[in-house]
N, C-alpha and C positions, 0 to 999 in steps of 0.2 A: 504493500500500500504506500503510495506517495503521500507523505504527511501534508505537504504544502497544498497539493491538489485537494486532499480531503478537507483541509481547513478552509480553503476557498469555497468548496462546495457547501460546507456547513454554514459559512457566513451567508452565502447566497440564499440558502433555504431559510435560514433564520430571518433574513430581511424580507424575503418574498412571502414567507408564510405558506409556501406551497412547493411540494416536490415537482408537480407537473409544470409549474411556471419555470422552475430552474431547468428542468429537462428541455423545455422549449428554448430557453436561452442558450443552452449548451448544445442543442440539436442532437440529443441522445434520447434513448428510451427512458421512461420514468423509473424502470427497474434498475437502471445503471446508477441513478442518483440514490435510490433507496438502499441499494447494496453498499454504496460507498459510505453513507451515513451509518449503516449498521456495522460495517467493518471498523469505522472510527470509534463507535461506542464500545465495541468489543475490545479494541486495542486499549482504550482508556479505562475500561471497566466501570463505566458510568453511563447512565441514561441521559442523553442530551436533550431529547425532545419526546413528547408524547404525541401520538397522532391517531386520529380516527378518520372515518370516511369524510367527515365534515370540517375538522379543525386540526390545527397543529399548534402545540404549546411548548415553549422553551422551559425546561426545568431549571431549578436553581443552579444545579451544576452546569447546565448548558449555558445559562446567562453569564456565569463567571468565566467559562471557557471561551465564550464568544468575545468578551472584552479582551482577553489575552490574545486570541486569534487576530483580532483587528490590529493590535500593537505589533505582533510578529509580522503579519503580512505587510504592514506599512514599512517596517524596517527592511524587509526584503525588497520592496518597491524602491525604497531610498537607495539601497545598495546597487540596484540595477540601473536606475535612472540617473544617478549622480555621475556615472562613468562618462557620459557624453551628452548631458541633458541640453546643452546649448545647441547641439546639432540635431538632437533627436526630434522626431515628430511627436508632439504631445499625445499621449495615449494613456488609457486606463480609466478608472472609475473615480468620480468626485462626488462625495456626499455633501450636499449643500443645504444649510438651514436658512430659511427665508421668512421674514415677517409676512403674515397672511395678505393683507390688503396691498402693501407696497410691492410685495413679491408678485402678486397677480397683475396689478395695474401697471407698474413701472418696469419691473425687472424681467417679466416673462417674455416680452418681445425680444429683448436683448439676449436672453438665454437661448431662445429658439434660434436666433441668428448665429450665436456662438456654436450651438450644437450642429447647425447646418454646415458651418465652416470647418469644424473640427470633427471629422468623421471617425476618428479613433478614440474619442473621449465619450465615456458613458456618464450621464448625469443622473444622480438620484436626488430628487428635490423633496424637501420636507417643509411644508408651509405651516407655520405655527407662530403665534405671538408669545408662546412660552419660551423662556430663556433656556436654551439647551446647554447641557454640560458637554462640551465638545469632546473632551477626552473620553469620558465614560460612554458616550453615545457614538463614538467613532466618526464624528463630523469633521470633514476636512476644512470647511470654510463656512462661516456664518455671516449673514448680513444683519446688522442691528441698527435700529434708529433710536437714539438715546441721548440724554444729556448727562448720564451717570454711568461712565465706564467703570468696570470692576478692577480692583487692584490686580496687577499681573496680566491683564488682557493684552494680547499682542494684536495691534490694530493698524489699519491704514484707513485714513479718512477719505471717503469717496465723494462726499458732498454734504449738504445740509438742507434742512427744510424748516419753514416757519410754522408756528402754531397760530391758527386764526380762530377768533371767537366769532361765532355766527348764530343767527336766530332767524326764524321766518318772520316776514313782515306782519303776519296775522298774530303771532305771539307777542311781538312788540306793541302792536296796536292795543291788545287786550291787557297786557301786564306792565307796559311802560318800558322805556329805553334806559338801561343802566348807563350812567355816564362815568362811573368809577368802579374798579374791581371790587371795592368794599361793598357795593350794592348787590353783588351777586348772591350774597347770603339770603336775600329776599326773593330770589327767583328760583324757578325750576331749572336745575343744571343737569345735563346729560353726561354722566360720569363714566370714564373709561376705567374698567375694573382691573386692568392688568398693571396699572402703575403702582409704585411702591406706597404711595400715599394718595388714596382716592378722595380725601376730604378737603384738599386744597388745590388751587391752581396758581401758577407763578406768573407774575407780571412785573414789568419794569416801572417803578414809580420813583421819580426824582433821581434817576440814575442808578437805582439799586433794585435788585430783584426781591420782591416780597411775595409771601404765600398768603392767599386769600381763601377763607373758608367757603365751600360750596355745599349745596345739598340738592337732593332730587330724588324722585320716586323711581327713576329708571336708570339702571347701570347696565353696561354690556362690555364684553371683552373684544368687541370689534368696532372699529371706528366708522365703517360704512353704515352699520346698523344705527349708530348714534346720529350720523348725519341724516339718515332717512327719518329718524324721529324728529330731528330739528326741523326738517323740511315740512313735516306734518304739524308743526306748531306745538310740539310737546315740550320744548324748552330750549335752553342755550347750550351750544356745544363748543368745546375747545378741541380742535383737531388739526392735524398737519395739512399744509396747503394742498398737497397732491390729492387728499381726500375731499377737501372742501371745494376745490376748484370747479368740478362739474356742477355742483349744486349752486354755486355762485353764478356760473355762466347761464344756468337755466332760470336764474332769479328766484329760485325756491327759498334761498336764504340771503341775508345781507351780512356784511362784516360789521361788527360793533367793537367798541373799546379800542379803536385804532390808535388812540394817543397813548395806549399802555401796551406795548409789545410784550409778548411772552418770549423767553429765551429760545434761541434757535436750537433745534435738535440735530446732532451730527448723524450722518449716514456712514457707517463703518463696516469694513471687512474685518472680521475677527478670526484669528487663527488659533489652533490649539497650542498651548504653551509648551508641550513636551515633544514637539515634532519638528523635524526638518520639513521644509516646504517643498513638496514634489513639484517638478517642472510644470505639470499640467495644472496644478492649483495656482502657481504663479502666473501662468498664461491667462487663466480665467480672471484672476484678480486684476491684471493689467487691462484686460478687455473691459471689465466692468468700470474700472476707473476712467477709461476713455469714454465709455458710453454715458456715464453720469457726470462727466466734467461740466462744471457750472451749475450742477443741481443744488 
C-alpha cells in the first residue's frame, strides 16, 4: 500500500463525504476507493470513518488522523514544488475560505476567471462568515473583511470597504431622521450577529472613533438579509458599501449619518501561520490583489 496515495484518498473522501464522488474524481471504480480506505484502516488498526448506504461519518480517530494527513501532504507538496516553483506551472489543490456575501458578489467572478486561466489548479471554496481556524481546518488561504486582525495573523491587504448607515425613506418618514449616532438608541437597528460586539456601532465623532449603543428586534448573520429588511422599512442598517450599493442604486434605501463615518474595514488575504506558501497559493493571492486593486 502506498501510504501517501492512501492518505490523499482518505482526505478526498473525508472532504467529499462520498466514496462515489472520489471515485469519479479519480476515474476509478468505487470499489478501488473502498478497498484503499479499508487497507489504510487495517494498517492503522483504527476505524477512520463509519459508512452506511446513506451517510459517511468521520470518527474521532479519523478526525485526528485527517488533520495530520493534511500537514504531511502539505509538507510533501512544499518539498516538490519548492524545487523549481518559479518555472513551474501552478498546479494542485487550494482550499479557500471566503466570506459569504462578499465571496459570492465580488470574488466569485474573479475566481471563475482564475480557474479558467489556471487549468491545473483545483479550487475548493468554503463560503462562510464564521472565522475558520486555518491550521486545524486545512485552509490554504482565507479572505477576511475586518477591522480586528488577530495577533499572529499573516496577512496581505487586498483593499478596503466603507460601512454605510442606511434606512428606507418610509422608515425615516415614520420614525424620524437621526442626525447623530447617539440617537440610534431610539431607533430600530438591524444588527449583524457575527460581530464580536453586537450592541454597539462605531462612528467617527470629533476625530475619534466612538461606540454607540444600538438595539433592535431583528438580528441576522448575513448582511444581505439585513439590507433587505432595511429596504422593507424594518429599521436602520450598518453594512459594507458593496452590500448597500445595489439597494442605494434602486433607491430602496438612502444613506444617513454621512457626517459621522464608520471606520473602514480592511479586505485581507490571511495565510496559515505554520506553513510555507505553495506557489499556487501565491499565484492566487497575487491574482486577487490585482483584481481588487483600488477596492
